[in-house]
Backbone bond lengths (Angstrom), bond angles and torsions (degrees), N, CA, C in turn:
res aa  C-N    CA-C-N  psi(-1)  N-CA   C-N-CA  omega(-1)  CA-C   N-CA-C  phi
1 X - - - 1.456 - - 1.530 109.50 -
2 X 1.328 116.46 132.82 1.460 120.95 178.50 1.523 110.16 -73.15
3 X 1.320 115.42 147.50 1.457 120.38 175.59 1.525 107.73 -102.02
4 X 1.312 115.42 112.77 1.455 120.83 -177.92 1.523 111.48 -94.29
5 X 1.323 114.76 144.69 1.458 120.12 170.46 1.524 108.92 -89.24
6 X 1.320 115.68 -28.98 1.464 121.81 176.58 1.519 107.39 -128.26
7 X 1.314 117.07 112.22 1.456 121.13 -178.06 1.529 111.89 -80.41
8 X 1.322 117.39 -24.19 1.468 119.94 178.46 1.522 111.08 -60.89
9 X 1.315 115.48 -46.64 1.459 121.24 -175.23 1.524 112.51 -111.41
10 X 1.314 116.19 4.36 1.462 123.94 177.37 1.528 112.95 56.53
11 X 1.328 115.85 48.60 1.460 121.55 176.87 1.519 109.57 -93.35
12 X 1.329 115.41 133.40 1.456 121.88 177.39 1.522 109.48 -97.69
13 X 1.324 116.32 171.98 1.456 121.14 176.20 1.534 109.64 -59.84
14 X 1.311 116.10 -39.69 1.473 120.51 178.84 1.531 111.09 -61.99
15 X 1.333 117.17 -39.89 1.463 120.77 177.52 1.528 111.22 -59.59
16 X 1.321 116.35 -43.45 1.465 121.44 -178.69 1.526 109.84 -66.13
17 X 1.310 116.68 -44.79 1.470 120.40 178.69 1.530 111.32 -60.60
18 X 1.325 116.44 -45.08 1.465 120.68 178.80 1.528 111.33 -63.01
19 X 1.316 116.10 -41.18 1.461 121.39 179.12 1.528 110.77 -61.64
20 X 1.320 116.64 -44.49 1.465 120.72 178.23 1.530 111.40 -62.68
21 X 1.304 116.76 -40.88 1.466 121.23 179.78 1.533 111.12 -66.53
22 X 1.318 116.79 -40.81 1.471 121.22 -178.79 1.517 112.82 -69.16
23 X 1.320 116.98 -27.93 1.461 120.88 -173.57 1.527 112.47 -115.66
24 X 1.317 116.56 32.97 1.472 122.81 174.31 1.531 112.84 51.35
25 X 1.336 115.83 45.36 1.457 120.34 176.12 1.517 114.27 89.45
26 X 1.318 117.83 -1.33 1.469 122.17 178.43 1.526 107.78 -101.47
27 X 1.320 117.25 135.46 1.457 120.70 -178.21 1.532 111.27 -103.21
28 X 1.306 115.68 107.27 1.455 121.25 174.83 1.531 109.50 -67.38
29 X 1.321 116.25 -36.31 1.463 121.33 178.23 1.525 110.23 -59.66
30 X 1.316 117.30 -47.26 1.467 120.56 179.31 1.524 110.73 -60.52
31 X 1.314 116.57 -40.82 1.466 120.19 178.53 1.530 111.04 -62.03
32 X 1.327 117.29 -39.26 1.467 121.28 177.85 1.526 111.03 -65.92
33 X 1.317 116.40 -40.31 1.468 120.56 179.53 1.528 110.13 -65.11
34 X 1.323 117.06 -45.73 1.468 121.52 179.45 1.528 110.28 -61.23
35 X 1.327 117.17 -42.72 1.466 121.03 179.22 1.527 111.03 -62.71
36 X 1.333 117.27 -41.25 1.468 121.14 178.76 1.525 110.82 -64.24
37 X 1.323 116.96 -40.54 1.469 120.29 178.41 1.528 110.52 -63.52
38 X 1.331 116.72 -41.88 1.469 120.55 179.37 1.525 111.50 -64.62
39 X 1.328 116.94 -35.80 1.470 121.78 179.37 1.527 111.93 -77.27
40 X 1.315 116.27 -17.66 1.460 120.47 -177.06 1.522 112.29 83.13
41 X 1.331 116.72 18.69 1.466 120.10 -179.39 1.525 112.57 -99.16
42 X 1.301 117.02 5.36 1.458 122.05 177.19 1.536 108.41 -69.85
43 X 1.324 116.38 137.07 1.464 120.97 -178.09 1.526 112.13 -119.09
44 X 1.318 116.24 29.22 1.469 120.30 -176.80 1.525 112.56 -54.76
45 X 1.296 116.68 -46.47 1.472 120.11 -176.34 1.523 111.34 -61.75
46 X 1.328 117.11 -31.12 1.459 120.52 179.96 1.523 112.81 -83.58
47 X 1.325 116.72 -36.34 1.462 120.50 -173.10 1.521 114.30 -94.75
48 X 1.329 117.69 -24.35 1.462 120.50 -178.73 1.524 109.21 -72.96
49 X 1.325 117.42 132.04 1.473 119.93 -177.88 1.532 113.72 -60.30
50 X 1.315 117.30 -24.47 1.463 120.24 179.41 1.541 111.38 -100.03
51 X 1.326 116.93 5.43 1.468 120.97 176.62 1.508 114.79 69.71
52 X 1.335 116.69 36.18 1.471 118.68 178.32 1.486 111.70 -130.27
């Protein structure tokens, strides 16, 4: 089973590291997560195994 840092979009630690490397230290993934939270479309509570 993969260990996700973001269960909404199923991003792993490796995904975040790769994203930072590709974008000169800027995380496009983090920006997408923040935007989803602001829109209220984040599903962490539903998708996270511990409900958070």
